C-alpha positions as CSV (number, residue, x, y, z in Angstrom):
1,M,28.8,79.1,-17.8
2,Y,25.6,77.4,-16.6
3,Y,24.6,73.8,-16.7
4,T,21.8,71.4,-15.9
5,R,21.1,67.7,-16.0
6,F,18.0,65.6,-16.2
7,D,16.8,62.1,-17.1
8,T,14.8,61.3,-20.2
9,R,13.3,58.1,-21.6
10,F,16.4,57.9,-23.9
11,C,19.2,58.7,-21.4
12,E,20.4,61.4,-19.1
13,I,20.9,64.8,-20.8
14,I,23.4,67.5,-19.7
15,L,23.1,71.0,-21.0
16,A,25.6,73.7,-20.7
17,G,25.8,77.3,-22.1
18,D,26.2,81.0,-21.3
19,E,24.1,84.2,-21.8
20,I,24.7,84.0,-25.6
21,G,23.2,80.5,-26.0
22,L,23.5,76.7,-25.6
23,S,27.0,75.4,-26.3
24,H,26.8,71.8,-25.2
25,L,24.2,69.0,-25.2
26,H,25.6,65.7,-23.9
27,L,23.7,62.4,-24.3
28,N,25.0,60.5,-21.3
29,T,24.5,57.0,-22.7
30,G,27.7,55.5,-21.3
31,E,28.5,54.4,-24.8
32,G,30.3,55.9,-27.8
33,K,33.6,57.8,-27.8
34,R,32.5,61.1,-26.1
35,S,32.8,61.8,-22.4
36,F,31.7,65.0,-20.8
37,E,32.9,66.7,-17.6
38,I,31.2,69.5,-15.8
39,S,33.7,72.1,-14.7
40,D,33.9,73.2,-11.1
41,E,33.7,76.8,-12.4
42,W,30.2,76.3,-13.9
43,T,27.0,77.1,-11.9
44,R,24.1,74.7,-12.0
45,N,21.0,76.7,-13.1
46,D,18.0,74.5,-13.9
47,D,15.6,77.5,-14.5
48,Y,17.9,79.0,-17.1
49,F,17.5,75.9,-19.3
50,S,13.8,75.2,-18.5
51,D,12.6,76.1,-22.0
52,T,15.2,74.1,-23.7
53,R,14.5,71.1,-21.5
54,H,10.8,71.4,-22.3
55,Q,11.4,71.5,-26.0
56,I,13.6,68.4,-25.7
57,E,10.9,66.6,-23.8
58,E,8.3,67.6,-26.4
59,Y,10.7,66.3,-29.1
60,L,11.1,62.9,-27.3
61,S,7.3,62.6,-26.9
62,G,6.8,63.1,-30.6
63,T,5.0,66.4,-30.4
64,R,7.9,68.6,-31.6
65,K,9.9,68.5,-34.8
66,N,11.9,71.6,-34.7
67,F,13.8,73.5,-32.0
68,D,13.7,77.2,-31.1
69,V,16.8,77.5,-29.0
70,R,19.6,80.1,-29.1
71,L,22.8,78.3,-29.9
72,N,26.4,79.1,-29.3
73,P,28.5,76.1,-30.4
74,K,32.3,76.5,-30.3
75,G,34.1,75.4,-33.5
76,T,36.0,76.3,-36.6
77,D,34.3,78.2,-39.4
78,F,34.1,74.9,-41.5
79,Q,32.5,73.1,-38.6
80,K,29.9,75.7,-38.1
81,K,29.2,75.7,-41.8
82,V,28.5,72.0,-41.6
83,W,26.5,72.3,-38.4
84,T,24.3,75.0,-40.0
85,Q,23.7,72.7,-43.0
86,L,22.7,69.8,-40.6
87,R,19.9,71.9,-39.3
88,T,18.3,72.0,-42.8
89,V,17.9,68.2,-42.9
90,P,14.1,67.6,-42.2
91,Y,12.8,65.7,-39.3
92,G,12.4,62.0,-40.1
93,E,14.8,62.1,-43.1
94,V,18.4,61.2,-43.5
95,R,21.3,62.4,-45.6
96,T,24.8,61.1,-46.4
97,Y,28.1,62.9,-45.7
98,K,28.4,63.4,-49.4
99,D,25.1,65.1,-49.5
100,I,26.2,67.6,-46.9
101,A,29.5,68.2,-48.6
102,E,27.7,69.0,-51.8
103,A,25.3,71.2,-50.0
104,I,28.1,73.4,-48.6
105,G,29.7,73.6,-52.0
106,N,32.6,71.1,-51.6
107,S,31.8,67.7,-53.0
108,D,35.2,66.3,-52.1
109,A,34.9,67.1,-48.4
110,S,32.9,64.1,-47.3
111,R,35.6,63.0,-44.9
112,A,35.9,66.5,-43.4
113,V,32.2,66.6,-43.1
114,G,32.3,63.4,-41.2
115,M,34.9,64.8,-38.8
116,A,32.8,68.0,-38.3
117,N,29.7,65.9,-37.7
118,S,31.5,63.9,-35.0
119,K,32.5,67.1,-33.3
120,N,29.0,68.5,-33.1
121,P,28.6,69.7,-29.5
122,I,24.8,70.0,-29.6
123,P,23.2,66.7,-31.0
124,L,19.5,66.4,-31.3
125,I,19.1,70.2,-31.8
126,I,21.8,70.2,-34.4
127,P,20.7,66.8,-35.9
128,C,24.0,65.0,-36.7
129,H,22.1,61.7,-36.1
130,R,20.4,62.2,-39.5
131,I,23.7,61.7,-41.3
132,I,24.4,58.1,-42.5
133,G,26.9,56.3,-44.8
134,T,26.5,56.2,-48.5
135,N,25.6,52.5,-48.2
136,G,22.7,53.4,-46.0
137,K,24.3,52.0,-42.9
138,L,24.6,53.9,-39.6
139,T,28.1,55.1,-39.1
140,G,30.1,56.8,-36.3
141,F,28.0,58.7,-33.6
142,A,29.9,60.1,-30.7
143,H,27.3,58.9,-28.2
144,G,27.0,55.4,-29.6
145,L,25.2,53.8,-32.6
146,A,22.5,52.3,-30.4
147,I,21.0,55.7,-29.5
148,K,21.6,57.0,-33.0
149,E,19.4,54.2,-34.4
150,R,16.8,54.8,-31.7
151,I,16.6,58.5,-32.5
152,I,16.3,57.9,-36.2
153,N,13.6,55.3,-35.6
154,H,11.8,57.7,-33.3
155,E,11.6,60.3,-36.0
156,K,10.6,57.9,-38.8
157,L,7.9,56.3,-36.7
158,M,6.4,59.5,-35.4
159,T,6.3,60.8,-39.0
160,L,4.7,57.5,-40.2
161,L,2.1,57.8,-37.5
162,N,1.3,61.3,-38.3
163,Q,1.0,60.6,-42.0
164,L,-1.4,57.7,-41.5
165,L,-3.4,59.6,-38.9
166,S,-3.7,62.7,-41.3
167,Y,-4.8,60.4,-44.2
168,Y,-7.2,58.0,-42.4
169,G,-8.1,59.9,-39.2
170,K,-8.5,58.4,-35.7
171,Q,-9.6,54.7,-35.8
172,G,-10.9,54.2,-32.2
173,W,-9.9,50.6,-32.2
174,W,-10.5,47.7,-31.0
175,P,-14.0,47.4,-32.7
176,A,-15.8,45.6,-29.9
177,E,-18.7,46.1,-27.5
178,T,-16.8,45.0,-24.3
179,H,-13.3,44.2,-23.1
180,Y,-14.3,40.5,-23.1
181,E,-15.3,40.6,-26.7
182,M,-11.9,42.2,-27.4
183,M,-10.3,39.2,-25.7
184,V,-12.3,36.6,-27.7
185,G,-11.7,38.7,-30.9
186,A,-7.9,38.5,-30.4
187,V,-8.1,34.8,-30.5
188,L,-10.5,34.6,-33.4
189,A,-8.3,36.9,-35.4
190,Q,-5.5,34.4,-35.6
191,N,-4.8,33.4,-39.1
192,T,-7.9,35.0,-40.7
193,T,-9.3,38.4,-41.7
194,W,-11.3,40.7,-39.5
195,K,-14.3,40.3,-41.7
196,N,-14.4,36.6,-40.7
197,V,-14.0,37.5,-37.0
198,V,-17.0,39.7,-37.3
199,K,-19.0,36.9,-38.8
200,A,-18.0,34.6,-36.0
201,L,-18.9,37.2,-33.3
202,D,-22.2,38.0,-34.9
203,N,-23.1,34.3,-34.5
204,F,-23.3,34.8,-30.7
205,N,-26.3,37.0,-31.3
206,G,-25.3,39.4,-28.6
207,D,-25.0,36.6,-26.0
208,L,-21.2,36.4,-25.8
209,S,-20.0,36.2,-22.1
210,P,-17.5,34.4,-19.9
211,R,-20.3,32.3,-18.5
212,L,-21.5,31.2,-21.9
213,I,-18.0,30.2,-23.0
214,K,-17.7,28.3,-19.7
215,E,-20.9,26.3,-20.0
216,I,-21.2,25.7,-23.7
217,S,-19.6,22.5,-25.1
218,T,-16.5,22.8,-27.1
219,T,-18.2,21.3,-30.1
220,A,-21.1,23.8,-30.0
221,L,-18.6,26.7,-29.5
222,A,-16.6,25.6,-32.6
223,E,-19.7,25.6,-34.7
224,I,-20.5,29.2,-33.6
225,I,-17.0,30.5,-34.5
226,R,-16.7,28.4,-37.7
227,P,-16.4,31.6,-39.9
228,S,-13.1,32.4,-38.3
229,G,-11.4,29.3,-39.6
230,Y,-9.5,26.8,-37.5
231,F,-12.6,26.8,-35.4
232,N,-12.0,23.5,-33.6
233,Q,-8.6,24.7,-32.4
234,K,-9.9,28.2,-31.6
235,A,-12.7,26.7,-29.5
236,I,-10.2,24.9,-27.3
237,K,-8.1,28.1,-27.1
238,L,-11.1,30.2,-26.0
239,K,-11.9,27.6,-23.3
240,A,-8.4,27.9,-22.0
241,L,-8.4,31.7,-22.1
242,N,-11.8,31.7,-20.3
243,D,-10.3,29.3,-17.6
244,W,-7.5,31.8,-17.0
245,Y,-9.9,34.7,-16.8
246,E,-12.0,32.8,-14.2
247,R,-9.1,32.9,-11.9
248,Y,-9.8,36.6,-11.6
249,D,-13.5,36.0,-11.2
250,F,-14.2,37.4,-14.7
251,N,-13.3,40.8,-13.2
252,I,-11.2,43.0,-15.6
253,D,-10.3,45.3,-12.7
254,K,-8.6,42.4,-10.9
255,V,-6.7,41.6,-14.1
256,R,-5.6,45.2,-14.4
257,S,-4.3,45.3,-10.9
258,V,-1.5,42.9,-11.8
259,E,1.9,44.2,-12.7
260,D,2.3,44.6,-16.5
261,E,5.0,42.2,-17.3
262,K,3.8,39.5,-14.8
263,L,0.4,39.6,-16.4
264,R,1.8,39.3,-19.9
265,Q,3.8,36.2,-18.9
266,E,0.7,34.7,-17.4
267,L,-1.1,35.2,-20.7
268,L,1.7,33.6,-22.6
269,T,1.2,30.4,-20.6
270,V,-2.4,30.1,-21.7
271,H,-2.9,27.5,-24.4
272,G,-3.2,29.2,-27.8
273,V,-2.1,32.6,-26.6
274,G,1.1,33.7,-28.4
275,R,2.9,37.0,-28.3
276,E,0.7,38.8,-30.8
277,T,-2.5,37.6,-29.2
278,A,-1.2,38.4,-25.7
279,D,-0.2,41.9,-26.7
280,S,-3.6,42.6,-28.4
281,I,-5.3,41.5,-25.1
282,M,-2.9,43.6,-23.0
283,T,-3.3,46.7,-25.1
284,Y,-7.0,46.7,-26.1
285,A,-8.7,44.7,-23.4
286,V,-6.6,45.3,-20.3
287,G,-5.3,48.7,-21.1
288,K,-1.5,48.1,-20.6
289,P,0.5,49.4,-23.6
290,Y,2.4,46.8,-25.6
291,F,3.2,47.4,-29.3
292,I,1.5,44.6,-31.4
293,I,3.6,43.0,-34.1
294,D,1.5,41.3,-36.7
295,T,1.8,40.3,-40.3
296,Y,0.6,43.8,-41.4
297,T,3.3,45.5,-39.3
298,R,6.1,43.4,-40.7
299,R,4.9,43.8,-44.3
300,L,4.6,47.6,-44.0
301,F,7.9,48.1,-42.2
302,H,9.8,45.9,-44.7
303,R,8.4,48.0,-47.6
304,L,9.4,51.1,-45.8
305,G,13.0,50.0,-45.7
306,F,13.3,49.3,-42.0
307,D,15.7,46.7,-40.8
308,V,13.0,44.4,-39.4
309,P,14.2,42.0,-36.7
310,A,13.1,38.4,-37.3
311,H,12.2,37.7,-33.7
312,Y,9.0,39.1,-32.3
313,E,10.4,40.5,-29.1
314,D,13.3,42.2,-30.8
315,F,10.9,43.9,-33.3
316,R,8.5,45.0,-30.5
317,N,11.4,46.3,-28.3
318,M,12.9,48.2,-31.2
319,I,9.6,50.0,-31.7
320,E,8.9,50.5,-28.0
321,K,12.4,52.0,-27.4
322,A,11.8,54.5,-30.3
323,I,8.4,55.9,-29.4
324,P,6.8,56.8,-26.0
325,R,5.1,54.0,-24.1
326,D,1.6,55.4,-24.4
327,L,-1.6,53.4,-24.5
328,Y,-3.4,55.7,-26.9
329,L,-0.4,56.0,-29.2
330,Y,0.1,52.2,-29.4
331,N,-3.6,51.6,-29.9
332,E,-4.0,54.1,-32.6
333,F,-0.8,53.4,-34.4
334,H,-1.6,49.6,-34.7
335,A,-5.1,50.3,-35.8
336,L,-3.8,52.7,-38.5
337,I,-1.3,50.1,-39.7
338,V,-4.1,47.5,-40.0
339,R,-6.3,50.0,-41.9
340,H,-3.5,50.9,-44.3
341,A,-2.5,47.3,-44.8
342,T,-6.0,46.3,-45.7
343,E,-6.5,49.1,-48.1
344,H,-3.1,49.7,-49.8
345,C,-0.3,47.5,-48.4
346,L,-1.8,44.2,-49.3
347,K,0.3,41.1,-50.4
348,T,0.0,42.6,-53.8
349,P,0.2,46.3,-53.0
350,K,-2.3,48.8,-54.3
351,C,0.0,51.8,-54.7
352,E,-2.4,54.2,-56.6
353,G,-3.4,56.8,-54.1
354,C,-1.2,55.4,-51.3
355,P,-0.2,58.1,-48.9
356,L,3.3,56.5,-48.5
357,E,4.0,56.1,-52.2
358,T,7.2,57.7,-53.4
359,P,6.6,60.6,-55.8
360,K,8.4,60.1,-59.0
361,D,10.0,63.6,-58.9
362,I,11.0,63.5,-55.2
363,Q,14.3,65.5,-54.6
364,G,14.7,64.7,-50.9
365,D,14.4,68.4,-49.8
366,G,10.7,68.7,-49.5
367,P,8.6,68.2,-46.3
368,S,9.4,65.5,-43.9
369,E,7.7,62.3,-44.9
370,V,8.2,58.5,-44.9
371,F,7.9,56.9,-48.3
372,C,7.4,53.3,-49.4
373,V,10.6,52.3,-51.1
374,K,10.3,48.5,-51.3
375,R,7.7,46.1,-52.5
376,I,8.3,42.5,-51.5
């Protein structure tokens, strides 16, 4: 027997197997009911598992949906039958224990399926995490429910991103000439549509700059940004943001040199800069990835059936734990959500032609997709 162990963004992973194939994959979360001990008789062989490790890393980065690994799990004939069926559940989708029982030809074996599911020695590759209770709730996972939810969300979010990207194409956001215009736009976008922001920015006639905001009166600034709404308040907010930026000599490189979380906390102390505005500035202007939670994101995720946390930070952390912390990914994903929410997922949804609309004849065994199941 050979083994290897390595860290991933989810947890440490231990692999073990022989010449026939992989027999164990342990998610070392420190939670759940399953412990794992490496035998003194096993030999560490990182090279032997290099391809499997590479495939796992691709999966966790969102670039791989299926595994091509030789497997040799130890179990009863019934357990192996269940494990084989688990591998037919598409990426990004879930099934119930009853679904699996029916698929193997024994509709009364839901409890036995649950036991076999919990004994699966090769999670991720044999995707026992895709099995949930009949009530839609997450149920027992040997490595802990927290990582089960994280893995499921990872697959659903990467599927959603790819669907939106395939339908709309790359967005290349934020639509601004300079990083400073992005910062101003993040404030102007509060409680209004992007069309109104564009009208306000156009009123600067190409002269928008930190020096202009510093020297112009608050009253005159408010008149320029009138199309964005709440213009008197936003003029004060822009002045405050500008004062903060002046501490860095209006030099974006000096801003970027500050540690990520320290900079974000600084922004949150600026008058008029809330979490959404701060994360927009961090991601689009500064180039430090923070997933932006806005009204569009909440609306879309509710309609897709996600359990959406009420608190901003909880929702942001849920998403950031599920998908890689990558600037391009966060930028493009948010831009695609905005595009979709302004074309289809409006307050009153326009479902005709929507790429996420549930087909009437869906059987659940087609290609992996995320579908809109709620309209609220």
